[in-house]
C-alpha positions as CSV (number, residue, x, y, z in Angstrom):
1,M,-12.1,10.3,5.3
2,T,-11.5,7.7,6.9
3,V,-11.2,4.4,5.7
4,K,-9.9,0.8,7.0
5,N,-6.4,0.3,5.1
6,L,-4.2,-2.8,3.7
7,D,-1.9,-2.3,7.1
8,D,-5.2,-2.4,9.1
9,L,-6.1,-5.6,7.2
10,L,-2.9,-6.8,7.8
11,G,-2.7,-6.3,11.3
12,E,-5.6,-8.7,11.8
13,G,-4.3,-11.5,10.5
14,V,-4.5,-13.0,7.3
15,Q,-2.8,-16.2,7.5
16,G,-4.9,-18.9,5.2
17,R,-7.8,-16.4,5.5
18,Y,-9.4,-15.4,1.6
19,V,-8.8,-12.0,0.3
20,L,-11.0,-10.3,-2.7
21,V,-8.5,-7.9,-4.6
22,R,-9.3,-5.2,-7.2
23,S,-6.7,-4.6,-9.0
24,D,-6.6,-2.6,-12.0
25,L,-4.8,-4.2,-14.9
26,N,-6.8,-3.2,-18.0
27,V,-3.0,-2.8,-20.2
28,P,-2.3,-2.3,-24.1
29,L,-1.9,-4.6,-26.1
30,D,-0.5,-5.9,-29.5
31,G,-1.9,-9.5,-29.7
32,D,-1.0,-11.1,-26.7
33,R,1.9,-8.9,-25.9
34,I,1.6,-6.5,-23.3
35,T,3.0,-2.8,-24.3
36,D,2.9,-1.2,-20.8
37,D,3.1,-2.9,-17.9
38,G,2.9,-0.2,-15.5
39,R,-0.5,-0.5,-14.2
40,V,0.7,-4.8,-13.2
41,R,3.4,-2.9,-11.6
42,A,1.7,-1.0,-9.5
43,A,-0.4,-3.6,-8.9
44,L,2.0,-6.0,-7.9
45,P,3.3,-4.5,-4.1
46,T,-0.4,-5.1,-2.5
47,I,-0.4,-8.9,-3.8
48,E,2.4,-9.5,-2.4
49,K,2.0,-8.2,1.2
50,L,-1.1,-10.1,0.7
51,A,0.5,-13.7,-0.5
52,E,3.8,-12.9,2.2
53,A,1.2,-12.8,5.2
54,G,-0.3,-15.7,3.9
55,A,-3.3,-14.9,2.7
56,K,-4.8,-16.9,-0.1
57,V,-5.2,-13.8,-2.2
58,V,-7.9,-13.5,-5.4
59,V,-7.7,-10.5,-7.4
60,T,-10.1,-9.2,-10.4
61,A,-9.6,-6.7,-12.4
62,H,-10.7,-5.8,-16.4
63,L,-9.1,-6.0,-19.5
64,G,-10.5,-3.2,-22.5
65,R,-14.1,-3.2,-22.7
66,P,-15.8,-6.9,-23.6
67,K,-19.8,-6.4,-24.6
68,G,-20.9,-8.3,-22.1
69,E,-19.7,-12.3,-22.9
70,P,-16.3,-13.8,-22.7
71,D,-14.2,-12.6,-25.8
72,A,-10.9,-13.8,-26.2
73,K,-9.7,-11.0,-27.5
74,Y,-10.2,-9.2,-24.0
75,T,-8.6,-12.6,-21.6
76,L,-5.9,-11.3,-19.4
77,A,-4.1,-14.2,-19.9
78,P,-0.9,-11.8,-20.9
79,V,-1.7,-10.6,-18.0
80,A,-1.9,-13.7,-15.8
81,K,1.5,-14.0,-17.3
82,R,3.6,-11.9,-16.4
83,L,1.4,-10.9,-12.8
84,S,3.9,-14.3,-12.6
85,E,7.0,-13.3,-14.0
86,L,7.0,-10.1,-11.6
87,L,5.8,-12.5,-8.3
88,G,7.9,-15.0,-8.6
89,A,5.5,-17.8,-7.9
90,E,2.7,-18.2,-10.8
91,V,-0.6,-16.2,-10.6
92,T,-3.6,-19.0,-11.8
93,L,-6.1,-18.5,-14.2
94,A,-9.6,-19.1,-13.8
95,G,-11.5,-19.9,-17.7
96,D,-14.0,-18.2,-15.3
97,L,-15.3,-15.2,-13.1
98,V,-17.7,-16.6,-10.6
99,G,-18.0,-20.3,-12.0
100,E,-16.5,-23.7,-11.8
101,S,-13.2,-23.5,-13.0
102,A,-13.1,-20.3,-10.1
103,K,-14.6,-22.1,-7.6
104,A,-12.5,-24.9,-7.8
105,L,-9.5,-23.2,-8.4
106,T,-10.5,-21.3,-5.2
107,A,-11.5,-23.4,-3.0
108,G,-7.9,-25.5,-3.0
109,L,-6.1,-22.2,-3.1
110,A,-3.2,-22.6,-1.5
111,D,-2.1,-19.9,1.9
112,G,0.1,-17.6,-0.2
113,G,-0.9,-18.7,-3.4
114,V,-2.6,-16.1,-5.6
115,V,-5.3,-16.8,-8.6
116,L,-6.8,-14.1,-11.5
117,L,-10.8,-14.2,-12.0
118,E,-11.1,-14.4,-16.2
119,N,-11.9,-10.2,-17.0
120,V,-15.0,-9.1,-14.7
121,R,-16.3,-7.1,-18.0
122,F,-17.2,-11.2,-19.3
123,D,-20.7,-10.5,-16.9
124,A,-22.5,-7.8,-18.0
125,R,-23.7,-7.3,-14.4
126,E,-19.9,-5.6,-14.0
127,T,-20.9,-2.8,-15.9
128,S,-25.1,-3.0,-14.6
129,K,-27.1,0.3,-15.2
130,D,-29.2,-2.3,-12.7
131,A,-27.4,-2.5,-8.9
132,V,-29.6,-4.9,-8.1
133,D,-27.2,-7.1,-11.3
134,R,-24.3,-5.4,-9.7
135,S,-25.0,-6.6,-6.2
136,E,-25.6,-10.4,-7.5
137,L,-22.2,-10.4,-9.2
138,A,-21.1,-9.1,-5.5
139,A,-22.6,-11.7,-3.6
140,E,-20.9,-14.1,-5.7
141,L,-17.4,-12.5,-6.1
142,G,-18.4,-12.6,-2.2
143,A,-19.1,-16.1,-2.0
144,L,-15.6,-17.3,-3.7
145,V,-13.7,-16.4,-0.6
146,P,-15.7,-17.7,2.3
147,G,-15.1,-15.3,5.8
148,G,-12.5,-13.5,3.8
149,A,-12.3,-9.4,3.1
150,F,-12.2,-7.0,0.1
151,V,-9.2,-4.8,-0.8
152,S,-10.0,-2.0,-3.8
153,D,-6.8,-1.5,-5.0
154,G,-7.5,-0.1,-8.5
155,F,-7.3,2.6,-8.6
156,G,-8.3,3.5,-12.1
157,V,-12.0,2.5,-11.5
158,V,-13.0,3.7,-8.3
159,H,-14.6,6.3,-10.4
160,R,-17.1,3.5,-11.5
161,K,-19.9,2.1,-9.2
162,Q,-19.5,-1.2,-10.9
163,A,-19.8,-4.3,-9.3
164,S,-16.8,-5.4,-7.9
165,V,-16.4,-1.5,-7.2
166,Y,-18.4,-0.4,-5.2
167,E,-21.1,-2.9,-4.0
168,V,-18.6,-5.6,-3.5
169,A,-17.5,-3.5,-0.5
170,S,-20.8,-3.6,0.9
171,V,-20.7,-7.5,0.6
172,L,-17.0,-7.7,2.6
173,P,-15.6,-5.9,4.7
174,A,-13.6,-4.1,2.5
175,Y,-10.0,-2.0,2.6
176,A,-8.1,0.2,0.3
177,G,-5.2,-0.8,-0.7
178,G,-2.1,0.8,-0.7
179,L,-1.9,2.0,-4.5
180,V,-5.5,3.7,-3.8
181,L,-4.0,5.3,-1.2
182,A,-1.1,6.8,-2.4
183,E,-2.8,7.8,-5.2
184,L,-5.6,10.0,-2.9
185,D,-2.3,10.9,-1.0
186,V,-0.9,12.6,-4.6
187,L,-5.0,13.9,-5.2
188,K,-5.4,15.7,-2.0
189,K,-2.1,17.6,-2.3
190,L,-3.2,19.0,-6.1
191,T,-6.1,19.5,-4.4
192,D,-5.3,21.7,-0.4
193,D,-2.7,23.3,0.8
194,V,-1.4,23.2,-3.3
195,Q,1.8,25.0,-3.1
196,R,2.5,27.3,-6.3
197,P,2.7,28.6,-9.0
198,Y,0.9,26.1,-9.3
199,V,0.7,24.9,-13.0
200,V,-1.9,22.4,-14.5
201,V,-1.0,21.0,-18.6
202,L,-4.2,20.2,-20.2
203,G,-3.5,17.5,-23.7
204,G,-5.2,14.9,-25.9
205,A,-7.8,15.3,-28.5
206,K,-11.0,16.1,-26.7
207,V,-12.0,19.5,-25.3
208,S,-15.1,17.6,-24.1
209,D,-14.0,15.2,-22.0
210,K,-12.2,17.2,-19.8
211,L,-15.5,19.9,-19.2
212,G,-15.5,20.1,-16.3
213,V,-11.6,19.2,-15.1
214,I,-11.2,22.7,-16.9
215,A,-14.1,24.4,-15.0
216,N,-13.3,23.7,-12.3
217,L,-9.1,24.3,-12.0
218,L,-10.0,27.5,-13.8
219,T,-10.5,28.2,-9.8
220,K,-8.0,26.3,-8.6
221,V,-4.4,26.9,-11.0
222,D,-2.2,30.0,-11.7
223,R,-1.5,28.5,-15.3
224,L,-3.1,26.6,-17.7
225,L,-1.3,24.9,-20.7
226,V,-3.0,24.0,-23.2
227,G,-2.0,21.2,-26.3
228,G,-2.9,18.2,-28.1
229,G,-5.4,17.7,-30.1
230,M,-7.8,20.0,-28.0
231,A,-5.8,23.5,-28.5
232,Y,-7.0,23.7,-31.2
233,T,-10.7,24.2,-30.7
234,F,-9.1,26.7,-28.0
235,L,-7.2,28.3,-31.3
236,K,-10.1,28.5,-33.1
237,A,-12.3,30.2,-30.4
238,Q,-10.2,32.7,-30.6
239,G,-10.8,33.3,-34.3
240,H,-8.0,31.5,-36.0
241,E,-8.2,29.3,-39.1
242,V,-7.0,25.5,-37.8
243,G,-7.0,23.8,-40.7
244,Q,-7.4,20.4,-40.5
245,S,-6.6,20.0,-37.7
246,L,-9.1,18.6,-35.2
247,L,-12.2,20.7,-33.8
248,Q,-14.7,19.9,-31.2
249,A,-17.0,22.7,-32.9
250,D,-20.0,22.2,-31.2
251,Q,-17.7,23.5,-28.1
252,L,-16.6,26.7,-29.3
253,D,-18.7,28.2,-26.8
254,Q,-18.3,27.1,-24.1
255,V,-14.8,27.4,-25.0
256,K,-15.0,31.2,-25.4
257,G,-16.4,31.0,-21.7
258,F,-12.9,29.3,-20.4
259,L,-10.8,31.4,-22.2
260,A,-13.1,34.8,-20.5
261,E,-12.5,32.9,-17.5
262,A,-9.7,32.4,-17.3
263,E,-8.7,36.6,-17.9
264,K,-10.9,37.2,-14.7
265,R,-9.4,35.3,-12.7
266,G,-6.3,35.8,-13.7
267,V,-5.1,33.3,-15.1
268,E,-2.6,32.9,-17.9
269,L,-3.8,30.3,-20.2
270,V,-1.2,29.5,-22.3
271,L,-1.7,28.2,-26.4
272,P,0.6,26.6,-28.4
273,V,2.2,29.6,-30.6
274,D,3.1,27.2,-33.5
275,V,2.5,23.2,-34.6
276,L,3.3,20.7,-36.8
277,A,0.9,20.8,-39.1
278,A,0.9,17.5,-41.8
279,T,-0.2,17.0,-44.8
280,E,-2.1,13.8,-43.1
281,F,-2.4,11.1,-40.5
282,S,0.2,9.3,-40.7
283,A,3.6,8.2,-39.4
284,D,5.5,10.1,-42.5
285,A,3.2,12.6,-43.7
286,E,5.3,15.1,-44.9
287,H,4.7,18.6,-42.6
288,E,6.0,22.1,-41.1
289,A,6.3,23.9,-38.0
290,V,3.8,27.2,-39.1
291,D,2.4,29.9,-36.2
292,A,-0.9,28.4,-34.5
293,T,-2.6,31.6,-36.2
294,A,-1.1,30.4,-39.3
295,I,-2.1,27.5,-40.8
296,P,-2.9,26.2,-44.0
297,A,-6.6,24.9,-45.0
298,D,-5.2,22.0,-46.4
299,R,-3.1,20.9,-43.4
300,Q,-3.7,19.0,-40.0
301,G,-1.5,20.3,-36.5
302,L,0.0,16.4,-35.1
303,D,2.1,18.2,-32.9
304,I,2.9,21.4,-30.9
305,G,6.0,22.9,-32.7
306,P,9.4,24.0,-31.4
307,R,8.6,27.4,-29.9
308,S,5.9,26.5,-28.3
309,R,7.6,23.8,-26.7
310,E,10.0,26.6,-25.4
311,L,7.5,28.1,-24.3
312,F,5.6,26.0,-22.4
313,A,9.1,24.0,-20.7
314,S,9.9,28.2,-19.6
315,K,6.6,28.4,-18.3
316,L,6.7,25.2,-16.3
317,A,9.9,26.4,-15.3
318,D,9.1,28.4,-11.9
319,A,6.3,25.1,-10.9
320,A,6.2,24.2,-7.7
321,T,3.6,21.8,-8.4
322,V,2.1,20.5,-11.8
323,F,-0.3,18.0,-13.6
324,W,-0.2,16.9,-16.3
325,N,-2.8,15.0,-18.3
326,G,-2.5,14.5,-21.6
327,P,0.2,14.1,-24.9
328,M,0.8,17.6,-26.8
329,G,0.2,15.3,-29.9
330,V,0.9,12.9,-31.8
331,F,3.3,10.6,-29.7
332,E,2.8,7.1,-31.2
333,F,4.6,9.0,-33.7
334,E,8.4,9.7,-34.5
335,A,7.6,12.4,-36.0
336,F,5.6,14.0,-33.7
337,S,6.2,13.0,-30.9
338,G,8.4,16.3,-29.9
339,G,6.2,18.3,-28.0
340,T,5.3,15.8,-24.9
341,R,9.1,14.5,-24.8
342,A,9.4,18.5,-24.2
343,V,6.9,18.7,-21.1
344,A,8.0,15.7,-20.2
345,E,11.9,16.7,-20.4
346,A,10.8,20.1,-17.8
347,L,9.0,18.5,-15.3
348,V,12.1,15.6,-15.5
349,K,14.4,18.7,-14.5
350,S,11.5,20.8,-12.1
351,D,12.3,20.9,-8.0
352,A,7.9,21.0,-8.7
353,F,6.3,18.8,-6.7
354,T,4.9,17.0,-10.1
355,V,2.9,14.7,-11.2
356,V,1.5,12.6,-14.1
357,G,-2.1,12.0,-14.5
358,G,-2.4,8.3,-15.6
359,G,-3.8,7.6,-19.9
360,D,-1.6,8.1,-22.6
361,S,0.4,10.9,-20.5
362,A,2.4,8.0,-18.5
363,A,2.5,5.5,-21.6
364,A,4.2,8.6,-23.6
365,V,6.6,8.5,-21.0
366,R,7.8,5.2,-20.4
367,Q,7.6,4.9,-24.4
368,L,9.4,7.8,-24.4
369,G,12.1,6.1,-22.6
370,L,11.9,8.4,-19.6
371,P,12.8,7.4,-16.2
372,E,9.6,6.9,-14.3
373,D,11.7,8.8,-11.6
374,G,12.3,11.8,-12.5
375,F,8.0,12.5,-11.3
376,S,7.4,12.9,-8.1
377,H,4.1,10.8,-8.8
378,I,2.9,8.4,-12.3
379,S,-1.3,8.4,-11.6
380,T,-2.3,4.6,-13.1
381,G,-6.3,6.2,-13.4
382,G,-6.4,9.1,-15.1
383,G,-9.8,9.0,-15.3
384,A,-10.9,8.6,-11.9
385,S,-7.8,11.4,-11.6
386,L,-9.4,13.7,-13.7
387,E,-13.0,13.1,-11.6
388,Y,-11.0,13.9,-8.5
389,L,-10.1,16.9,-9.8
390,E,-13.3,17.8,-11.2
391,G,-14.8,18.1,-7.6
392,K,-16.4,14.3,-7.6
393,E,-17.4,11.5,-5.6
394,L,-15.3,8.6,-6.8
395,P,-17.8,5.9,-5.6
396,G,-15.7,3.2,-5.2
397,V,-13.1,5.7,-2.6
398,S,-16.9,6.6,-0.8
399,A,-17.6,3.0,-0.4
400,L,-14.6,2.6,1.9
401,E,-15.4,4.9,4.5
402,E,-15.9,3.6,7.5
403,K,-19.7,3.7,9.3
404,N,-19.0,4.9,12.5
């Protein structure tokens, strides 16, 4: 697939020209404090290049899941403040998306200036299932930037058919931003001419969130390591009791199918051999390491245990390519962060091409204080990465394809 990119746009010249940029600025907040600014920093290079080239930059993005109407809890004000700090120049936040404030601020935008539109999901048309609604919003976004161009740089949303991601690409001349191109380049290395052994580590809470990607990866990987809450459904499928641990009983038949498919294809499927079994789900819960096949009936597994950490690290030691998505336990609680840390540290020590698949995995790397440059790539889009690896088309990418 061939797409026009940011360099093509800069080569055409953007001095004094409007450019609408779709960024992914969906950061975690504690009140109005950003707890992880990774996505803001990832969005910065494209905005910076356009501003330095004299473009009038209008940024659109979402935060959280507001219900299609303004909600103060989801304002982009903290993001505008952080973006201003990183850019070293004021980023003005519009009081609305396509209303009077947005129109006034964009109309008065100086060359090299940056305006951030208020949360795009404050407008129900953004996520509407009706293409007519989405197209209407896309047209209004386009009207804010007369004679302008569109740069898609929010990789974390390219798997969504939404107005600011998909329809707007047909309203304005469309280009792929540097972040989207970098993410796609990395994903191609995980799917085309992969260096082997190819090891994938999956964690997180639910098997159901990763059914498609597991099915597809079993046809491609040499080894699959499963931890986190989803591991207990695998253990149960093998006939083991899991106590009060997270279990998706309705997925047991599906998981039994995965186990059989892995054996048939010669894929080494590695599960925890021990877990930290806690009396309750809390940061200071009493807990002990127990065999994964002997979890007490009144306890729940909240992390992989010390033997599992050693096992997983050993299974990563000879890898040439590693994709990791999902924590090994409740890493937000210090007592149950050891498994996630062990996997992350094994990747830092590895000589492999290592990709952290966004979402909670990326957040864990930063929360645990691990060096981000210790990994080959930390993705900004967990869901988009998984859907690509599942073999699905990404609407926000297909919308950029050049029409010959």
